[in-house]
N, CA, C, O and the ligand as a Tripos MOL2 file, in Angstrom:
@<TRIPOS>MOLECULE
protein
  309   307    78     0     0
PROTEIN
NO_CHARGES

@<TRIPOS>ATOM
      1 N         -17.9520   16.5050  -23.8160 N.3       1 MET1
      2 CA        -19.4150   16.3180  -23.3530 C.3       1 MET1
      3 C         -19.8070   14.7090  -23.4610 C.2       1 MET1
      4 O         -19.2540   13.9510  -24.2580 O.2       1 MET1
      5 N         -20.7220   14.3540  -22.6470 N.am      2 THR2
      6 CA        -21.1760   12.9400  -22.5580 C.3       2 THR2
      7 C         -22.3450   12.8860  -23.6060 C.2       2 THR2
      8 O         -22.8300   13.9210  -24.0620 O.2       2 THR2
      9 N         -22.7790   11.6240  -23.9710 N.am      3 HIS3
     10 CA        -23.8040   11.3620  -24.8170 C.3       3 HIS3
     11 C         -25.0400   12.1230  -24.2900 C.2       3 HIS3
     12 O         -25.7390   12.8070  -25.0380 O.2       3 HIS3
     13 N         -25.2890   11.9710  -22.9310 N.am      4 GLU4
     14 CA        -26.4510   12.5360  -22.3930 C.3       4 GLU4
     15 C         -26.4600   14.0480  -22.3990 C.2       4 GLU4
     16 O         -27.4850   14.6910  -22.6270 O.2       4 GLU4
     17 N         -25.3090   14.5830  -22.1470 N.am      5 GLU5
     18 CA        -25.1930   16.0750  -22.2060 C.3       5 GLU5
     19 C         -25.4110   16.5880  -23.5660 C.2       5 GLU5
     20 O         -26.0300   17.6430  -23.7040 O.2       5 GLU5
     21 N         -24.9570   15.9350  -24.5980 N.am      6 ILE6
     22 CA        -25.3050   16.3750  -25.9470 C.3       6 ILE6
     23 C         -26.8140   16.1360  -26.2940 C.2       6 ILE6
     24 O         -27.4360   16.9790  -26.9410 O.2       6 ILE6
     25 N         -27.3630   15.0320  -25.8780 N.am      7 ARG7
     26 CA        -28.8290   14.9110  -26.0790 C.3       7 ARG7
     27 C         -29.6460   16.1420  -25.3500 C.2       7 ARG7
     28 O         -30.4810   16.8120  -25.9570 O.2       7 ARG7
     29 N         -29.3160   16.3400  -24.0390 N.am      8 GLN8
     30 CA        -29.9530   17.3750  -23.3620 C.3       8 GLN8
     31 C         -29.7590   18.8110  -24.0440 C.2       8 GLN8
     32 O         -30.6510   19.6590  -24.0390 O.2       8 GLN8
     33 N         -28.6050   18.9820  -24.5830 N.am      9 ALA9
     34 CA        -28.2900   20.3070  -25.2560 C.3       9 ALA9
     35 C         -29.1220   20.4110  -26.3350 C.2       9 ALA9
     36 O         -29.6240   21.5060  -26.5880 O.2       9 ALA9
     37 N         -29.3830   19.3320  -27.1000 N.am     10 LEU10
     38 CA        -30.0630   19.4760  -28.4350 C.3      10 LEU10
     39 C         -31.4830   19.5110  -28.1470 C.2      10 LEU10
     40 O         -32.1950   20.1740  -28.9020 O.2      10 LEU10
     41 N         -32.0470   18.8410  -27.0810 N.am     11 MET11
     42 CA        -33.5670   18.8180  -26.7320 C.3      11 MET11
     43 C         -33.8620   20.1380  -26.2220 C.2      11 MET11
     44 O         -35.0010   20.5750  -26.3890 O.2      11 MET11
     45 N         -32.9750   20.8460  -25.6110 N.am     12 THR12
     46 CA        -33.4130   22.0640  -24.9080 C.3      12 THR12
     47 C         -33.0200   23.3320  -25.8340 C.2      12 THR12
     48 O         -33.3960   24.4600  -25.5150 O.2      12 THR12
     49 N         -32.3260   23.1220  -26.8770 N.am     13 GLY13
     50 CA        -31.9310   24.1810  -27.6830 C.3      13 GLY13
     51 C         -30.6130   24.7240  -27.3690 C.2      13 GLY13
     52 O         -30.3630   25.2610  -26.2900 O.2      13 GLY13
     53 N         -29.7410   24.5770  -28.3550 N.am     14 CYS14
     54 CA        -28.3820   25.2170  -28.0370 C.3      14 CYS14
     55 C         -28.0230   26.1280  -29.3190 C.2      14 CYS14
     56 O         -28.6210   26.0180  -30.3890 O.2      14 CYS14
     57 N         -27.0840   26.9430  -29.1060 N.am     15 SER15
     58 CA        -26.6820   27.8370  -30.2260 C.3      15 SER15
     59 C         -26.0670   26.9620  -31.3470 C.2      15 SER15
     60 O         -25.6710   25.8150  -31.1390 O.2      15 SER15
     61 N         -26.0110   27.6140  -32.6140 N.am     16 GLU16
     62 CA        -25.3420   26.9270  -33.6430 C.3      16 GLU16
     63 C         -23.8290   26.7360  -33.3550 C.2      16 GLU16
     64 O         -23.2640   25.7080  -33.7270 O.2      16 GLU16
     65 N         -23.2030   27.6700  -32.7280 N.am     17 GLU17
     66 CA        -21.7850   27.4740  -32.2520 C.3      17 GLU17
     67 C         -21.6340   26.1990  -31.3850 C.2      17 GLU17
     68 O         -20.6790   25.4530  -31.6010 O.2      17 GLU17
     69 N         -22.5080   25.9240  -30.4410 N.am     18 GLU18
     70 CA        -22.4620   24.8420  -29.6200 C.3      18 GLU18
     71 C         -22.6420   23.5440  -30.4320 C.2      18 GLU18
     72 O         -21.9590   22.5340  -30.2640 O.2      18 GLU18
     73 N         -23.6480   23.6820  -31.3390 N.am     19 LEU19
     74 CA        -24.0230   22.5430  -32.2800 C.3      19 LEU19
     75 C         -22.7640   22.1460  -33.0350 C.2      19 LEU19
     76 O         -22.4010   20.9710  -33.0840 O.2      19 LEU19
     77 N         -22.1170   23.1150  -33.6080 N.am     20 MET20
     78 CA        -20.9200   22.8120  -34.4300 C.3      20 MET20
     79 C         -19.7650   22.3130  -33.6000 C.2      20 MET20
     80 O         -18.9080   21.6220  -34.1510 O.2      20 MET20
     81 N         -19.6700   22.6190  -32.2770 N.am     21 ALA21
     82 CA        -18.6330   22.1940  -31.5500 C.3      21 ALA21
     83 C         -18.6780   20.7600  -30.9680 C.2      21 ALA21
     84 O         -17.7170   20.2150  -30.4250 O.2      21 ALA21
     85 N         -19.8920   20.2160  -31.1420 N.am     22 PHE22
     86 CA        -20.1020   18.8250  -30.7320 C.3      22 PHE22
     87 C         -19.2910   17.8410  -31.4440 C.2      22 PHE22
     88 O         -19.3570   17.7420  -32.6690 O.2      22 PHE22
     89 N         -18.4990   17.0830  -30.7020 N.am     23 GLY23
     90 CA        -17.7750   15.9900  -31.3750 C.3      23 GLY23
     91 C         -18.2240   14.6650  -30.7920 C.2      23 GLY23
     92 O         -19.0610   14.6240  -29.8900 O.2      23 GLY23
     93 N         -17.6630   13.5820  -31.3100 N.am     24 CYS24
     94 CA        -18.0270   12.2690  -30.8550 C.3      24 CYS24
     95 C         -17.4420   12.1430  -29.4180 C.2      24 CYS24
     96 O         -16.2710   12.4410  -29.1820 O.2      24 CYS24
     97 N         -18.3140   11.6850  -28.4560 N.am     25 PRO25
     98 CA        -17.8250   11.5690  -27.0630 C.3      25 PRO25
     99 C         -16.7790   10.5050  -27.0050 C.2      25 PRO25
    100 O         -15.9060   10.6150  -26.1440 O.2      25 PRO25
    101 N         -16.7660    9.4380  -27.8630 N.am     26 VAL26
    102 CA        -15.9410    8.4120  -27.7170 C.3      26 VAL26
    103 C         -14.5210    8.5850  -28.5170 C.2      26 VAL26
    104 O         -13.4820    8.1640  -28.0080 O.2      26 VAL26
    105 N         -14.5320    9.1570  -29.6550 N.am     27 CYS27
    106 CA        -13.2010    9.2860  -30.4100 C.3      27 CYS27
    107 C         -12.9610   10.7420  -30.7680 C.2      27 CYS27
    108 O         -12.0000   11.0270  -31.4820 O.2      27 CYS27
    109 N         -13.7530   11.6440  -30.3280 N.am     28 GLY28
    110 CA        -13.4840   13.0910  -30.4420 C.3      28 GLY28
    111 C         -13.4990   13.5410  -31.9430 C.2      28 GLY28
    112 O         -13.0540   14.6390  -32.2790 O.2      28 GLY28
    113 N         -14.0120   12.6760  -32.7980 N.am     29 GLY29
    114 CA        -14.1070   12.9960  -34.1850 C.3      29 GLY29
    115 C         -15.4020   13.8850  -34.4600 C.2      29 GLY29
    116 O         -16.1350   14.3470  -33.5850 O.2      29 GLY29
    117 N         -15.5350   14.0260  -35.7280 N.am     30 GLN30
    118 CA        -16.6940   14.8420  -36.2030 C.3      30 GLN30
    119 C         -18.0680   14.1390  -36.0370 C.2      30 GLN30
    120 O         -18.2350   12.9460  -36.2910 O.2      30 GLN30
    121 N         -19.0280   14.9700  -35.5930 N.am     31 ALA31
    122 CA        -20.3940   14.3530  -35.5580 C.3      31 ALA31
    123 C         -21.1290   14.9820  -36.6810 C.2      31 ALA31
    124 O         -20.8150   16.1030  -37.0810 O.2      31 ALA31
    125 N         -22.1060   14.2920  -37.2070 N.am     32 SER32
    126 CA        -23.0070   14.7500  -38.2890 C.3      32 SER32
    127 C         -24.3800   14.8600  -37.6310 C.2      32 SER32
    128 O         -24.7760   14.0250  -36.8180 O.2      32 SER32
    129 N         -25.1090   15.9510  -38.0230 N.am     33 PHE33
    130 CA        -26.3810   16.2460  -37.4530 C.3      33 PHE33
    131 C         -27.4030   16.4270  -38.5680 C.2      33 PHE33
    132 O         -27.1570   17.0400  -39.6070 O.2      33 PHE33
    133 N         -28.6140   15.8270  -38.2680 N.am     34 HIS34
    134 CA        -29.7040   15.8810  -39.3510 C.3      34 HIS34
    135 C         -30.9070   16.1870  -38.6200 C.2      34 HIS34
    136 O         -31.0740   15.8480  -37.4480 O.2      34 HIS34
    137 N         -31.8000   16.8670  -39.3510 N.am     35 VAL35
    138 CA        -33.1170   17.2550  -38.7530 C.3      35 VAL35
    139 C         -34.1970   16.6940  -39.7020 C.2      35 VAL35
    140 O         -34.0820   16.7630  -40.9260 O.2      35 VAL35
    141 N         -35.2190   16.1530  -39.0940 N.am     36 HIS36
    142 CA        -36.3410   15.6710  -39.7670 C.3      36 HIS36
    143 C         -37.0100   16.7760  -40.6530 C.2      36 HIS36
    144 O         -37.0430   17.9360  -40.2410 O.2      36 HIS36
    145 N         -37.5050   16.4570  -41.7780 N.am     37 PRO37
    146 CA        -38.2930   17.4090  -42.4890 C.3      37 PRO37
    147 C         -39.3640   18.2530  -41.8160 C.2      37 PRO37
    148 O         -39.6330   19.3910  -42.2030 O.2      37 PRO37
    149 N         -39.9930   17.6260  -40.7490 N.am     38 ARG38
    150 CA        -41.0580   18.3810  -39.9530 C.3      38 ARG38
    151 C         -40.3280   19.3840  -38.9480 C.2      38 ARG38
    152 O         -40.9380   20.2380  -38.3050 O.2      38 ARG38
    153 N         -38.9180   19.1730  -38.8880 N.am     39 GLY39
    154 CA        -38.1790   20.2850  -38.1530 C.3      39 GLY39
    155 C         -37.9480   20.0350  -36.7420 C.2      39 GLY39
    156 O         -37.2170   20.7990  -36.1110 O.2      39 GLY39
    157 N         -38.5240   18.9960  -36.1630 N.am     40 LYS40
    158 CA        -38.3370   18.8090  -34.7330 C.3      40 LYS40
    159 C         -37.5720   17.5500  -34.3200 C.2      40 LYS40
    160 O         -36.8890   17.5850  -33.2970 O.2      40 LYS40
    161 N         -37.6500   16.4260  -35.0730 N.am     41 GLY41
    162 CA        -36.7730   15.3620  -34.7570 C.3      41 GLY41
    163 C         -35.4140   15.5430  -35.2780 C.2      41 GLY41
    164 O         -35.1860   16.1880  -36.3020 O.2      41 GLY41
    165 N         -34.4260   14.9160  -34.5020 N.am     42 PHE42
    166 CA        -33.0900   15.1020  -35.0020 C.3      42 PHE42
    167 C         -32.3080   13.7820  -34.8140 C.2      42 PHE42
    168 O         -32.7370   12.9010  -34.0700 O.2      42 PHE42
    169 N         -31.2090   13.6690  -35.4680 N.am     43 VAL43
    170 CA        -30.2630   12.5930  -35.3340 C.3      43 VAL43
    171 C         -28.9390   13.0910  -35.2280 C.2      43 VAL43
    172 O         -28.5650   13.9620  -36.0120 O.2      43 VAL43
    173 N         -28.1250   12.6050  -34.2810 N.am     44 ILE44
    174 CA        -26.7090   13.0930  -34.2400 C.3      44 ILE44
    175 C         -25.8360   11.6910  -34.2500 C.2      44 ILE44
    176 O         -26.1570   10.7450  -33.5320 O.2      44 ILE44
    177 N         -24.8640   11.6600  -35.0100 N.am     45 ARG45
    178 CA        -24.0590   10.4480  -34.9550 C.3      45 ARG45
    179 C         -22.5370   10.7230  -35.2540 C.2      45 ARG45
    180 O         -22.1330   11.7570  -35.7860 O.2      45 ARG45
    181 N         -21.8170    9.7750  -34.8870 N.am     46 CYS46
    182 CA        -20.3100    9.9460  -35.2240 C.3      46 CYS46
    183 C         -20.1290    9.6440  -36.6580 C.2      46 CYS46
    184 O         -20.8210    8.7820  -37.1980 O.2      46 CYS46
    185 N         -19.2260   10.3160  -37.3040 N.am     47 VAL47
    186 CA        -19.0640   10.2700  -38.7970 C.3      47 VAL47
    187 C         -18.2400    8.9870  -38.9900 C.2      47 VAL47
    188 O         -18.4710    8.2280  -39.9310 O.2      47 VAL47
    189 N         -17.3700    8.7790  -38.1720 N.am     48 SER48
    190 CA        -16.4480    7.6110  -38.4250 C.3      48 SER48
    191 C         -17.1370    6.2040  -37.9580 C.2      48 SER48
    192 O         -16.9420    5.1670  -38.5920 O.2      48 SER48
    193 N         -17.8580    6.2540  -36.9370 N.am     49 ASP49
    194 CA        -18.4220    4.9010  -36.4320 C.3      49 ASP49
    195 C         -19.6870    5.1680  -35.6820 C.2      49 ASP49
    196 O         -19.6430    5.8340  -34.6480 O.2      49 ASP49
    197 N         -20.8410    4.6750  -36.1540 N.am     50 THR50
    198 CA        -22.1270    4.9030  -35.5690 C.3      50 THR50
    199 C         -22.3080    4.0930  -34.1620 C.2      50 THR50
    200 O         -23.2700    4.3070  -33.4250 O.2      50 THR50
    201 N         -21.3470    3.1980  -33.8810 N.am     51 ARG51
    202 CA        -21.5150    2.5780  -32.6850 C.3      51 ARG51
    203 C         -20.8900    3.4470  -31.5670 C.2      51 ARG51
    204 O         -21.0380    3.0930  -30.3970 O.2      51 ARG51
    205 N         -20.1960    4.5730  -31.8740 N.am     52 HIS52
    206 CA        -19.7140    5.4430  -30.9020 C.3      52 HIS52
    207 C         -20.9740    6.4280  -30.4940 C.2      52 HIS52
    208 O         -21.2410    6.6600  -29.3150 O.2      52 HIS52
    209 N         -21.6220    6.9110  -31.4580 N.am     53 MET53
    210 CA        -22.8260    7.6750  -31.1240 C.3      53 MET53
    211 C         -23.7700    7.6370  -32.2300 C.2      53 MET53
    212 O         -23.4380    7.8370  -33.3990 O.2      53 MET53
    213 N         -25.0240    7.3620  -31.8200 N.am     54 HIS54
    214 CA        -26.0610    7.3480  -32.8930 C.3      54 HIS54
    215 C         -27.3850    7.6490  -32.1370 C.2      54 HIS54
    216 O         -28.0710    6.6920  -31.7790 O.2      54 HIS54
    217 N         -27.7610    8.8410  -31.8880 N.am     55 MET55
    218 CA        -28.8820    9.2140  -31.0230 C.3      55 MET55
    219 C         -30.0190    9.9670  -31.8010 C.2      55 MET55
    220 O         -29.7440   10.7430  -32.7150 O.2      55 MET55
    221 N         -31.1680    9.7350  -31.4450 N.am     56 SER56
    222 CA        -32.3550   10.3750  -32.1470 C.3      56 SER56
    223 C         -33.2180   10.9400  -31.0660 C.2      56 SER56
    224 O         -33.4070   10.2660  -30.0540 O.2      56 SER56
    225 N         -33.7460   12.0980  -31.1950 N.am     57 ASP57
    226 CA        -34.7280   12.5840  -30.1900 C.3      57 ASP57
    227 C         -35.4180   13.7360  -30.8160 C.2      57 ASP57
    228 O         -35.3000   13.9210  -32.0270 O.2      57 ASP57
    229 N         -36.1540   14.5500  -30.0480 N.am     58 ALA58
    230 CA        -36.8310   15.6460  -30.6640 C.3      58 ALA58
    231 C         -36.7110   16.7960  -29.7610 C.2      58 ALA58
    232 O         -36.5710   16.6700  -28.5450 O.2      58 ALA58
    233 N         -36.7730   18.0040  -30.4240 N.am     59 ASN59
    234 CA        -36.7630   19.3340  -29.7630 C.3      59 ASN59
    235 C         -38.0480   19.9820  -30.2280 C.2      59 ASN59
    236 O         -38.2140   20.2870  -31.4090 O.2      59 ASN59
    237 N         -39.0840   20.2170  -29.1580 N.am     60 LEU60
    238 CA        -40.3840   20.7220  -29.6690 C.3      60 LEU60
    239 C         -40.3420   22.1350  -30.0080 C.2      60 LEU60
    240 O         -41.2960   22.6190  -30.6170 O.2      60 LEU60
    241 N         -39.3010   22.8830  -29.6680 N.am     61 SER61
    242 CA        -39.2470   24.2690  -30.1400 C.3      61 SER61
    243 C         -37.8040   24.4040  -30.7140 C.2      61 SER61
    244 O         -36.9210   24.9540  -30.0570 O.2      61 SER61
    245 N         -37.6000   23.9180  -31.8830 N.am     62 PRO62
    246 CA        -36.2490   23.8420  -32.3830 C.3      62 PRO62
    247 C         -35.7290   25.2410  -32.8720 C.2      62 PRO62
    248 O         -36.4750   26.0580  -33.4130 O.2      62 PRO62
    249 N         -34.3590   25.4620  -32.6340 N.am     63 PRO63
    250 CA        -33.8380   26.8140  -32.9440 C.3      63 PRO63
    251 C         -33.9030   27.1050  -34.3940 C.2      63 PRO63
    252 O         -33.8880   26.1780  -35.2040 O.2      63 PRO63
    253 N         -33.9800   28.4270  -34.7900 N.am     64 ASP64
    254 CA        -34.1130   28.7000  -36.3090 C.3      64 ASP64
    255 C         -33.0620   28.0750  -37.1420 C.2      64 ASP64
    256 O         -33.2740   27.6070  -38.2600 O.2      64 ASP64
    257 N         -31.8280   28.0940  -36.4940 N.am     65 GLY65
    258 CA        -30.6410   27.5830  -37.2140 C.3      65 GLY65
    259 C         -30.7000   26.1530  -37.6860 C.2      65 GLY65
    260 O         -29.9220   25.7060  -38.5290 O.2      65 GLY65
    261 N         -31.6820   25.4360  -37.0920 N.am     66 TRP66
    262 CA        -31.8770   24.0380  -37.6210 C.3      66 TRP66
    263 C         -32.3560   23.8780  -39.0020 C.2      66 TRP66
    264 O         -32.1240   22.8640  -39.6610 O.2      66 TRP66
    265 N         -33.0150   24.8680  -39.4280 N.am     67 ALA67
    266 CA        -33.5410   24.7760  -40.8600 C.3      67 ALA67
    267 C         -32.6250   24.2550  -41.8470 C.2      67 ALA67
    268 O         -33.0420   23.4870  -42.7140 O.2      67 ALA67
    269 N         -31.3580   24.6190  -41.7910 N.am     68 LYS68
    270 CA        -30.4070   24.3030  -42.7560 C.3      68 LYS68
    271 C         -29.8810   22.8300  -42.5800 C.2      68 LYS68
    272 O         -29.1860   22.2960  -43.4450 O.2      68 LYS68
    273 N         -30.2210   22.2560  -41.5110 N.am     69 TYR69
    274 CA        -29.7400   20.8980  -41.3550 C.3      69 TYR69
    275 C         -31.0670   19.8210  -41.7600 C.2      69 TYR69
    276 O         -30.9440   18.6010  -41.6550 O.2      69 TYR69
    277 N         -32.1180   20.3710  -42.1520 N.am     70 VAL70
    278 CA        -33.2320   19.5230  -42.5490 C.3      70 VAL70
    279 C         -32.7770   18.7140  -43.8620 C.2      70 VAL70
    280 O         -32.2500   19.2040  -44.8610 O.2      70 VAL70
    281 N         -33.0780   17.4460  -43.6490 N.am     71 GLU71
    282 CA        -32.8940   16.4940  -44.7940 C.3      71 GLU71
    283 C         -34.1610   15.9350  -45.3300 C.2      71 GLU71
    284 O         -35.0010   15.4300  -44.5850 O.2      71 GLU71
    285 N         -34.3030   16.0200  -46.6060 N.am     72 HIS72
    286 CA        -35.4710   15.5970  -47.1840 C.3      72 HIS72
    287 C         -35.2570   14.1070  -47.8550 C.2      72 HIS72
    288 O         -34.2260   13.8490  -48.4750 O.2      72 HIS72
    289 N         -36.2560   13.2040  -47.6900 N.am     73 GLY73
    290 CA        -36.0520   12.0140  -48.5220 C.3      73 GLY73
    291 C         -35.2290   10.8610  -47.8710 C.2      73 GLY73
    292 O         -35.1250    9.7700  -48.4320 O.2      73 GLY73
    293 N         -34.6760   11.1250  -46.7280 N.am     74 THR74
    294 CA        -33.8690   10.2410  -46.0200 C.3      74 THR74
    295 C         -34.4560    9.5720  -44.7820 C.2      74 THR74
    296 O         -33.7480    8.8770  -44.0540 O.2      74 THR74
    297 N         -35.7410    9.7810  -44.5470 N.am     75 TRP75
    298 CA        -36.3340    9.3740  -43.3200 C.3      75 TRP75
    299 C         -37.3910    8.3340  -43.7180 C.2      75 TRP75
    300 O         -38.0980    8.4460  -44.7200 O.2      75 TRP75
    301 N         -37.4410    7.2880  -42.8300 N.am     76 LEU76
    302 CA        -38.4820    6.2140  -43.0940 C.3      76 LEU76
    303 C         -39.8440    6.5690  -42.5680 C.2      76 LEU76
    304 O         -40.8570    5.9970  -42.9730 O.2      76 LEU76
    305 N         -39.8580    7.5220  -41.6590 N.am     77 SER77
    306 CA        -41.1980    7.8960  -41.1330 C.3      77 SER77
    307 C         -41.2400    9.4050  -40.8960 C.2      77 SER77
    308 O         -42.2630    9.9330  -40.4590 O.2      77 SER77
    309 ZN        -16.5620    8.3850  -32.8110 Zn       78 ZN78
@<TRIPOS>BOND
     1     1     2 1
     2     2     3 1
     3     3     4 2
     4     3     5 am
     5     5     6 1
     6     6     7 1
     7     7     8 2
     8     7     9 am
     9     9    10 1
    10    10    11 1
    11    11    12 2
    12    11    13 am
    13    13    14 1
    14    14    15 1
    15    15    16 2
    16    15    17 am
    17    17    18 1
    18    18    19 1
    19    19    20 2
    20    19    21 am
    21    21    22 1
    22    22    23 1
    23    23    24 2
    24    23    25 am
    25    25    26 1
    26    26    27 1
    27    27    28 2
    28    27    29 am
    29    29    30 1
    30    30    31 1
    31    31    32 2
    32    31    33 am
    33    33    34 1
    34    34    35 1
    35    35    36 2
    36    35    37 am
    37    37    38 1
    38    38    39 1
    39    39    40 2
    40    39    41 am
    41    41    42 1
    42    42    43 1
    43    43    44 2
    44    43    45 am
    45    45    46 1
    46    46    47 1
    47    47    48 2
    48    47    49 am
    49    49    50 1
    50    50    51 1
    51    51    52 2
    52    51    53 am
    53    53    54 1
    54    54    55 1
    55    55    56 2
    56    55    57 am
    57    57    58 1
    58    58    59 1
    59    59    60 2
    60    59    61 am
    61    61    62 1
    62    62    63 1
    63    63    64 2
    64    63    65 am
    65    65    66 1
    66    66    67 1
    67    67    68 2
    68    67    69 am
    69    69    70 1
    70    70    71 1
    71    71    72 2
    72    71    73 am
    73    73    74 1
    74    74    75 1
    75    75    76 2
    76    75    77 am
    77    77    78 1
    78    78    79 1
    79    79    80 2
    80    79    81 am
    81    81    82 1
    82    82    83 1
    83    83    84 2
    84    83    85 am
    85    85    86 1
    86    86    87 1
    87    87    88 2
    88    87    89 am
    89    89    90 1
    90    90    91 1
    91    91    92 2
    92    91    93 am
    93    93    94 1
    94    94    95 1
    95    95    96 2
    96    95    97 am
    97    97    98 1
    98    98    99 1
    99    99   100 2
   100    99   101 am
   101   101   102 1
   102   102   103 1
   103   103   104 2
   104   103   105 am
   105   105   106 1
   106   106   107 1
   107   107   108 2
   108   107   109 am
   109   109   110 1
   110   110   111 1
   111   111   112 2
   112   111   113 am
   113   113   114 1
   114   114   115 1
   115   115   116 2
   116   115   117 am
   117   117   118 1
   118   118   119 1
   119   119   120 2
   120   119   121 am
   121   121   122 1
   122   122   123 1
   123   123   124 2
   124   123   125 am
   125   125   126 1
   126   126   127 1
   127   127   128 2
   128   127   129 am
   129   129   130 1
   130   130   131 1
   131   131   132 2
   132   131   133 am
   133   133   134 1
   134   134   135 1
   135   135   136 2
   136   135   137 am
   137   137   138 1
   138   138   139 1
   139   139   140 2
   140   139   141 am
   141   141   142 1
   142   142   143 1
   143   143   144 2
   144   143   145 am
   145   145   146 1
   146   146   147 1
   147   147   148 2
   148   147   149 am
   149   149   150 1
   150   150   151 1
   151   151   152 2
   152   151   153 am
   153   153   154 1
   154   154   155 1
   155   155   156 2
   156   155   157 am
   157   157   158 1
   158   158   159 1
   159   159   160 2
   160   159   161 am
   161   161   162 1
   162   162   163 1
   163   163   164 2
   164   163   165 am
   165   165   166 1
   166   166   167 1
   167   167   168 2
   168   167   169 am
   169   169   170 1
   170   170   171 1
   171   171   172 2
   172   171   173 am
   173   173   174 1
   174   174   175 1
   175   175   176 2
   176   175   177 am
   177   177   178 1
   178   178   179 1
   179   179   180 2
   180   179   181 am
   181   181   182 1
   182   182   183 1
   183   183   184 2
   184   183   185 am
   185   185   186 1
   186   186   187 1
   187   187   188 2
   188   187   189 am
   189   189   190 1
   190   190   191 1
   191   191   192 2
   192   191   193 am
   193   193   194 1
   194   194   195 1
   195   195   196 2
   196   195   197 am
   197   197   198 1
   198   198   199 1
   199   199   200 2
   200   199   201 am
   201   201   202 1
   202   202   203 1
   203   203   204 2
   204   203   205 am
   205   205   206 1
   206   206   207 1
   207   207   208 2
   208   207   209 am
   209   209   210 1
   210   210   211 1
   211   211   212 2
   212   211   213 am
   213   213   214 1
   214   214   215 1
   215   215   216 2
   216   215   217 am
   217   217   218 1
   218   218   219 1
   219   219   220 2
   220   219   221 am
   221   221   222 1
   222   222   223 1
   223   223   224 2
   224   223   225 am
   225   225   226 1
   226   226   227 1
   227   227   228 2
   228   227   229 am
   229   229   230 1
   230   230   231 1
   231   231   232 2
   232   231   233 am
   233   233   234 1
   234   234   235 1
   235   235   236 2
   236   235   237 am
   237   237   238 1
   238   238   239 1
   239   239   240 2
   240   239   241 am
   241   241   242 1
   242   242   243 1
   243   243   244 2
   244   243   245 am
   245   245   246 1
   246   246   247 1
   247   247   248 2
   248   247   249 am
   249   249   250 1
   250   250   251 1
   251   251   252 2
   252   251   253 am
   253   253   254 1
   254   254   255 1
   255   255   256 2
   256   255   257 am
   257   257   258 1
   258   258   259 1
   259   259   260 2
   260   259   261 am
   261   261   262 1
   262   262   263 1
   263   263   264 2
   264   263   265 am
   265   265   266 1
   266   266   267 1
   267   267   268 2
   268   267   269 am
   269   269   270 1
   270   270   271 1
   271   271   272 2
   272   271   273 am
   273   273   274 1
   274   274   275 1
   275   275   276 2
   276   275   277 am
   277   277   278 1
   278   278   279 1
   279   279   280 2
   280   279   281 am
   281   281   282 1
   282   282   283 1
   283   283   284 2
   284   283   285 am
   285   285   286 1
   286   286   287 1
   287   287   288 2
   288   287   289 am
   289   289   290 1
   290   290   291 1
   291   291   292 2
   292   291   293 am
   293   293   294 1
   294   294   295 1
   295   295   296 2
   296   295   297 am
   297   297   298 1
   298   298   299 1
   299   299   300 2
   300   299   301 am
   301   301   302 1
   302   302   303 1
   303   303   304 2
   304   303   305 am
   305   305   306 1
   306   306   307 1
   307   307   308 2
@<TRIPOS>SUBSTRUCTURE
     1 MET1         2 RESIDUE 1 A MET
     2 THR2         6 RESIDUE 1 A THR
     3 HIS3        10 RESIDUE 1 A HIS
     4 GLU4        14 RESIDUE 1 A GLU
     5 GLU5        18 RESIDUE 1 A GLU
     6 ILE6        22 RESIDUE 1 A ILE
     7 ARG7        26 RESIDUE 1 A ARG
     8 GLN8        30 RESIDUE 1 A GLN
     9 ALA9        34 RESIDUE 1 A ALA
    10 LEU10       38 RESIDUE 1 A LEU
    11 MET11       42 RESIDUE 1 A MET
    12 THR12       46 RESIDUE 1 A THR
    13 GLY13       50 RESIDUE 1 A GLY
    14 CYS14       54 RESIDUE 1 A CYS
    15 SER15       58 RESIDUE 1 A SER
    16 GLU16       62 RESIDUE 1 A GLU
    17 GLU17       66 RESIDUE 1 A GLU
    18 GLU18       70 RESIDUE 1 A GLU
    19 LEU19       74 RESIDUE 1 A LEU
    20 MET20       78 RESIDUE 1 A MET
    21 ALA21       82 RESIDUE 1 A ALA
    22 PHE22       86 RESIDUE 1 A PHE
    23 GLY23       90 RESIDUE 1 A GLY
    24 CYS24       94 RESIDUE 1 A CYS
    25 PRO25       98 RESIDUE 1 A PRO
    26 VAL26      102 RESIDUE 1 A VAL
    27 CYS27      106 RESIDUE 1 A CYS
    28 GLY28      110 RESIDUE 1 A GLY
    29 GLY29      114 RESIDUE 1 A GLY
    30 GLN30      118 RESIDUE 1 A GLN
    31 ALA31      122 RESIDUE 1 A ALA
    32 SER32      126 RESIDUE 1 A SER
    33 PHE33      130 RESIDUE 1 A PHE
    34 HIS34      134 RESIDUE 1 A HIS
    35 VAL35      138 RESIDUE 1 A VAL
    36 HIS36      142 RESIDUE 1 A HIS
    37 PRO37      146 RESIDUE 1 A PRO
    38 ARG38      150 RESIDUE 1 A ARG
    39 GLY39      154 RESIDUE 1 A GLY
    40 LYS40      158 RESIDUE 1 A LYS
    41 GLY41      162 RESIDUE 1 A GLY
    42 PHE42      166 RESIDUE 1 A PHE
    43 VAL43      170 RESIDUE 1 A VAL
    44 ILE44      174 RESIDUE 1 A ILE
    45 ARG45      178 RESIDUE 1 A ARG
    46 CYS46      182 RESIDUE 1 A CYS
    47 VAL47      186 RESIDUE 1 A VAL
    48 SER48      190 RESIDUE 1 A SER
    49 ASP49      194 RESIDUE 1 A ASP
    50 THR50      198 RESIDUE 1 A THR
    51 ARG51      202 RESIDUE 1 A ARG
    52 HIS52      206 RESIDUE 1 A HIS
    53 MET53      210 RESIDUE 1 A MET
    54 HIS54      214 RESIDUE 1 A HIS
    55 MET55      218 RESIDUE 1 A MET
    56 SER56      222 RESIDUE 1 A SER
    57 ASP57      226 RESIDUE 1 A ASP
    58 ALA58      230 RESIDUE 1 A ALA
    59 ASN59      234 RESIDUE 1 A ASN
    60 LEU60      238 RESIDUE 1 A LEU
    61 SER61      242 RESIDUE 1 A SER
    62 PRO62      246 RESIDUE 1 A PRO
    63 PRO63      250 RESIDUE 1 A PRO
    64 ASP64      254 RESIDUE 1 A ASP
    65 GLY65      258 RESIDUE 1 A GLY
    66 TRP66      262 RESIDUE 1 A TRP
    67 ALA67      266 RESIDUE 1 A ALA
    68 LYS68      270 RESIDUE 1 A LYS
    69 TYR69      274 RESIDUE 1 A TYR
    70 VAL70      278 RESIDUE 1 A VAL
    71 GLU71      282 RESIDUE 1 A GLU
    72 HIS72      286 RESIDUE 1 A HIS
    73 GLY73      290 RESIDUE 1 A GLY
    74 THR74      294 RESIDUE 1 A THR
    75 TRP75      298 RESIDUE 1 A TRP
    76 LEU76      302 RESIDUE 1 A LEU
    77 SER77      306 RESIDUE 1 A SER
    78 ZN78       309 GROUP 0 **** ****
């Protein structure tokens, strides 16, 4: 998947299986996914190099499965 395809999938809601399958579009490595404490904003980035991928956006109706990716205390806003 390309960066834009990953962004679109996350913004429109994808299954947890799809979410887990996302890798870095550049190196194919692991991607890490984080959700804002309010539950709508997200960040996805490449674990090995954020220059490969580091995207943030929002899903206004986030899937239930996102709750476990919520991170507290690591957001500036
Ligand atoms: Zn990468």
